[in-house]
C-alpha positions as CSV (number, residue, x, y, z in Angstrom):
1,M,0.0,0.0,0.1
2,N,1.5,3.3,-0.9
3,S,-0.5,5.8,1.2
4,K,-0.1,5.6,5.0
5,Q,-3.0,6.7,7.4
6,T,-2.2,7.5,10.9
7,V,-4.7,6.6,13.6
8,H,-4.2,8.2,16.9
9,I,-5.7,6.2,19.9
10,G,-6.5,6.9,23.4
11,L,-7.1,4.1,25.8
12,L,-9.4,4.2,28.9
13,G,-7.6,2.4,31.8
14,Y,-4.3,0.1,31.9
15,G,-5.9,-2.9,33.3
16,T,-6.0,-6.3,31.9
17,I,-7.5,-5.1,28.6
18,G,-6.0,-1.8,28.2
19,S,-2.4,-3.0,28.7
20,S,-3.0,-5.8,26.3
21,V,-4.5,-3.6,23.6
22,H,-1.5,-1.2,24.2
23,N,1.1,-4.1,24.1
24,L,-0.4,-5.6,21.0
25,I,-0.2,-2.5,19.1
26,L,3.2,-2.1,20.3
27,R,4.3,-5.8,19.3
28,R,2.4,-5.9,16.0
29,H,2.9,-2.3,14.7
30,D,4.8,-3.1,11.6
31,D,2.6,-6.0,10.8
32,I,-0.6,-4.0,11.1
33,L,1.3,-1.0,9.1
34,E,2.2,-3.6,6.3
35,G,-1.1,-5.4,6.0
36,T,-3.3,-2.4,6.3
37,G,-1.6,0.9,5.6
38,V,-2.7,2.2,8.9
39,D,-0.1,3.5,11.5
40,L,-1.9,2.7,14.7
41,T,-0.3,5.3,17.4
42,V,-1.3,5.2,21.1
43,T,-1.2,8.9,22.1
44,K,-2.7,9.0,25.6
45,I,-3.8,6.3,28.0
46,L,-6.1,7.6,31.0
47,E,-5.5,5.6,34.1
48,I,-7.0,7.0,37.5
49,D,-5.0,4.4,39.4
50,S,-1.5,5.9,39.3
51,R,-0.2,2.5,40.8
52,K,-0.9,0.8,37.3
53,I,1.4,3.2,35.4
54,P,4.6,1.5,34.4
55,A,7.8,3.1,35.9
56,D,9.2,3.1,32.5
57,A,6.3,4.8,30.9
58,P,7.0,7.5,28.3
59,E,6.8,11.1,29.5
60,G,3.2,12.4,28.8
61,L,1.5,9.2,27.6
62,F,-0.3,8.5,30.6
63,V,-2.8,10.9,32.4
64,T,-4.8,10.5,35.5
65,D,-7.6,12.9,35.0
66,F,-10.1,13.7,32.3
67,A,-9.1,17.3,32.1
């Protein structure tokens, strides 16, 4: 596919489902891009329980409130 479309994703929560979706997108990013032409990018993750935020999380990826 010649044209690439970027889709910015925000996840609500980083429990079992949110963390699994995020990890899947990271692990399979190149396969998804090659197969669909869609560049999936997780740009924000809302997690109100700050204990679930990984210590090595990129700066600015996680937020803890809706504002």
